[in-house]
N, C-alpha and C positions, 0 to 999 in steps of 0.2 A: 543794550546787549540782551536783556531779558526778552524783548520783543523779537529780536532776531532768532533767539533760541526757540521761542514758541512757533514762529513761522516755519523754521527748519523742521521741527518735530511734526508739525501738521503736514508739511510736504512729504516727509518720510512715510507717514501713515497712508499716503495714497498709493504706495507701491504694492504690487501683487507679486508674490514669489512662487516660483517653481523650483523645487529642491531636487538636486541630482547628486546621488552618492550619500544621501543622508542616512540611509539604512545601514550602510557600512560603518559610518561613524557611530550610530546607535549601538551596533553590535560590539564595536571596540569598547565603548563606554560601559556596556553591560558586563564586560569582562574586567572592569575596573582599570582599564587602560587610560592613561592620561595623554592628552593631545596638546601639542603646540601648533596652532594654526598659523600658516604663513600666507599673508595676502599682499597684494601690490598696493602701494600708497594711492595710486590714481583710481583704484576701485573702492576706496573707503566709503564714499557716499552711498553707493548702492548696497553695500554690505551692512552698514550700521542700521539700516532700516528694518532688518530682520528682527522680529520680536521673539527672542529666545525665552522659552518658559521651562524647558525640561532639563537644561544643563547649566552649570555655573561656569562663567567665563571671566577671566581677568585679562584685561587688554592693556598693553603698554602704549601710551600716547605721549607725544613730545611736549616739552615745556615751551609752548609757543602760543601765540594769539589764537591760531586755529585750534590748537589743543584745548585752550581755555573754553572755546565755544563747543567743541565736540564732547568733552568729558561728561557734562551733566546729561547730554542727549544719550550717549552710549549707556550710561548707568541707569537711565530710565527705560531702556528697551529690554526689560527682562532681568534675569539673574546675572547681571554684569557688574563688575568692579573695574576701576581704572587705576593703573599705576602711572604716574607722570615721570618720564625720564626720556632722555635722548642721548645721542652719541657724545655730545659735548657737555651735557648738563645732567648730572645725577645718574649716569649709566650704571655704576656699580651698585649704588643704593637701590635703584629701580630693579635691577636684576635680583638682588637679595629679596626684595619685597615680592616680586613675582614668584620666586622659589618658595617663599612661605605659603602663599596661596596654593600653589600647585602641589606642594607636599601635604596640603590639607584636602586634596581631592579636586581642586579646580582645574579646568582646562585653560590654557594660555592662548593668546593671540597677539600678533604684532605685524607691522608692515615690514616685509622682508627687505625692501629697498629704501625704507624711510630713515630719518625724516627728510633727507635732502638728496637722496639718490647716490649714484646715477640711476636713472629709470631702468627697471627690470634687472637690476644687478643685486643679487642676494648678498646681504651682509652676514657676518658670522654670529650676530646676537641670538637669533632663533636657534641655530645649531648648538651654540654653547648652552642655552637654556634647556634644550631637550636632553643634552648629555648630563647636565647637573641634576635634572629632575627625573632622569630615566624615563623619558617620554618619547612618543612617536610624533614625527612631523607630518602634517597634512596640509597640502595646498588648499586655500579657501579663495575661490574665484567667483566672479560674476560676469554676466553678459546681458546686454539688452540692445534693442534696435533703435530706441528713441532717446537721444542724449545730446548734451552739449559737451564740447571739449575745450578746456581752457588752454592758455599759452604758458602755463607754469612749467617748471622743470620736468614734471611727470605727465604733462598734458592731462590734468585732473579731469575725470569724467563725471558729469552731473546728469544722471538720468532725468528725463522730463517727467513732470507730474503724471501719475497714473500709469507709469511704465510697468510692463511685465518683465520681471527680472528673473533670469535663471541663476540660481546660486549653486555653485559646484563645490562639493566636498570631495577633494581629489584622492588619489591612491596614497596609502600610507607610505612614508619614507622612514625606514628603520636605520638608526645610527648606533654606533658603538659608544662606549663610555670613555674612550680614550681622548685626552686633550693634547697629545703631542702634536707638534706643528705639521708634520707630514700627514698624519691621519686627518687633522682638521682641514687641511688644504684639499685633500682628496675627497673628503665627504662634502665639503662646501661646494666643490665643483659638481659633485653628483646631485646635490640639492638644486643647484642652479639649472642643471640640465633637465631635471624632472619638473621643476617649476615651469620652465619654458615649454616643455613638451605638453604639459597640462594646459598651459595658457593658449598655445597654438591650437590645441584640439577643442577647447571649450569657450574661448573668448573671441570667436571669429568676427563678430559684428563690431567690436570696439577696438580691435587691433588696427 
């Protein structure tokens, strides 16, 4: 396992990134706004290679074998911490731990459709977290031209070594603090629409 982690990390270091929308994120961060980044599970490999140095991120990763492998890699790529939880294992405790970090000024990140899909179907976890922490939701997407696509439930995307990856910090999505069912349902539908709009506009090569 240690050898696999080393090889993956070495592979990630071959990526070259072009950032789109990063200035807008920096502007929000400079105003002390905290962000919950929503990404798609199948874009995880291209995103975790980004070496963040300027901001603190806490990421929720599932309690799975894949999660066991990715956790130390994510934590080694800059100012990153990982909370282990998934919809069926430790969700409540994981959310509370995420909130503790975010209330201390960290930004959050999680797979909007993870850990088991359906593909490109936003779940309520990110919305709930943003409401409880009084944060802004921002789509975090990637695109590249050279990649492999697996046959997993999400058609997981593996950028080829030395890929040039466009990493997209999308338009902010503002949500209310209300947790009533009707408001949650309406805002979740809005987040779904905006995630798909941003994906269609920015991820044309991998769709």
